[in-house]
N, C-alpha and C positions, 0 to 999 in steps of 0.2 A: 503493499500498499504505499503511496508515495506520500515526501511529508509537505504537510499544502503551506502555503506561503502565507504570512498574517502581516496584510499592509494595515496600517492604521491612517488614517486621515490627519492631515496638520502635524504628522512626526517626522516628514522626511527620511524615512526607510521600512524594512522590511525587518524579519527573522523567522526562521521556519521552524514548525512546528511550536513557536509561543506567541507570545502575546507583545506587545511594546504599551507602558506608560506615558503619557502627554496627556496635556491641555486640549478640549474640543472636542470635536467628534467623535469617536471609534470609529472606524467604517473595516469589517473585518471581509477580503477577499481570497478565497480560498478557492482551490480546485477543486474540484467535483470527485467523488470517488463511490464506488458502487458501496451500497449498505444493507446488510441481512434481510432488510423486510422487502428487497427487490426493486427500491425507487433509488433515485440518483440525487445523493444530497452531499455537502461536505461533511467531513468527519466534526469539522466542528462546529457547525450548524444540529449535526446530531447530537453532540455535548449536549451545546445549550439547551437543546430540547430537552434533553435528559434531565438537565438540573432544574430547569425551572419547573418539567412535570413533579419533580418530586418535591420542591418545594410548596406546590399548589398544592400536593397530597396533604401536606402535613399538616394544612389548615385548618382549624376550629370546625369548619361544616363540614369537614372530611373526617382523616385520621385522628386530626386533635393533636397532633403530637409537639407542636410550638406554639398552641394556642393563637394565634396570630389570625388575624382577619384583614385580607389581601384583597383578592376577587370574590371572596363572598358575599352575599348581600347587604352585611354591616359592613365590610370594609369598602367596598365600592361604592355604598349611600353616602359613606363620608370624603370619600377622597374623592369623587367624582366635583361635588363641592368647590373643595379644598383645591383641587388640581385639575379644573376642568378639560386641560389640554393633555396632560402625560400622566393622567391617574395612575392607569394600568399598568406603566414602568413605575412608578411608586409603588403602588399595592406588589409588583412581583418583587421588587428590590426590600420592601419589609418581609416578603417570605421567606427570602433566601437571607436575609442579616438575622433573622429569628430560626432558619434552621442550623445555621451557620453556626451559632452560641449552643442550639442545645445540643449539637454532634461533639463541639467542643467541651462542655461539661458531661455529657456520657463517655467519653475517653479520656477524661482527666486532663487535657489540655494538652496530651501527648502527642506531639512534633511526627514521632516515627509512626502513629497511628492513621494512614492516608485513607480519610473519606473524601464523600461527592462534594463537600463544600472546602475541603482541606486548602492550605496556601501552598502546600507544597507540590499541589495538582494544577492545572492548566486549568480544570472547567469554571471554579467559580469565577476567574478573570472574564473566560468567554463571555458568560451569561452577563457578569456585570457590563462588561462593556458593547453585548448587542445591546442589552436594557437601555443601557444610552443611548443607543442610537437611535433608538426608537421615536427617544423624545424628540427630534426634530424631523421624522418622516412624514411623508404629507400622506399618507395612507396607515391606518392601522391592521397592524400585521394579524392575519387570522389568527392565529398560536393565543392570542388572547384571548378571542373570542372562544377559542375551543377550550382552553383553561378554566373560565369563568362557568360553562356552561357543566363541567363536568361532576357526577355524582361519586359516592363512593365505589359503586361498580363497573361505570365507566373509566372510570381513574385509573381501576385495577387492569382492566382490560387494556389499557391504550397503554399503559408503559409497558406491560407486557411485551404490546408490540410493536412499541418500537426498541425495548430492550433484546429481543430477539431470542433468550438464553432462560433457563432454568439454571433456580441459584439455590444452593442449600450451603448454608454456614454455621459455624460453632457458636454456640452462645458463652460470649467468656464476658462477664459482669454486666454492664448496662452497655458491651457492644457487640458483635457478631463477626466473627471474625472469619474472612474471604480467602485468606493466603497470603503470602509475601511476592514484596516488588522490592527488587535490585535497584539501586543509584542509574544504573545505564538503563533499565527496565524505565525510567521518566526521561529517556531521551528520546523512545522509541513511538511513533506514531500508532503502529499496529496494537503494540501492548498495553498504551495509554488508550484506546478506544475499547478493546477489550475488558481493562478495568472500571472504565465509564459502562457499559452495557453490563459486567456482572453487577457492581455496585448498585445501580438503577435498578436492577431486576428481584433483588434484595430486598424491596421494601415492599415490595406486592405481598410478599408471604408472609410480614411482621404482621402478628394477632395479637394483641394484648397489652402489656409493656412495651415500651417504643426500647429497641436495642438500634444500636450504628452500624451501619455496616461498615468494614475498615479493612484494609491491608495493613500486615505490619511493613513500615522499611527494612528492610535488611541490607546490613552490611556500612 
């Protein structure tokens, strides 16, 4: 699988397989690759969709893992009034922030516990960049409408379709251990995308108390 080039508008540069931080609008331009669900999408776009899907799944009206109101009725009512143009991006930004904090707490803030929203993995940065870009977009992306329409059954079905894998992990404390990744794995796009799909799929089968799916960083 080829490594995509991530170009960020206003930064004057690019870096294969990662993202750049700068002031101004983020624009992700990536090379399309074939995805397991049979469609053609970039690996970055697929990862962003997974991150935001999991963030939405944890909202108060669905699984309630982070007790956050973003795209649900309560959240949308408040945010539409406060931020009429950018409320949907803001809603998911709140979800992502709440999810990140919940995972950090569940995993005792261990940097070597790599979860979907971890700073050590690029997925959260890609999602944040995409949400920032959407604030200046001329049209509302269909993903917002889809995520807002979810109920628990639909959310589980869609995340299963997007991830395309079944995952069984080992419960350890408040975490769900999925395996190990080496530091060299973090530079390999194919391995990263496999990790993203496995992490995302693990949430579908979570029942009862929340456990944060994660990989241990080895070496």
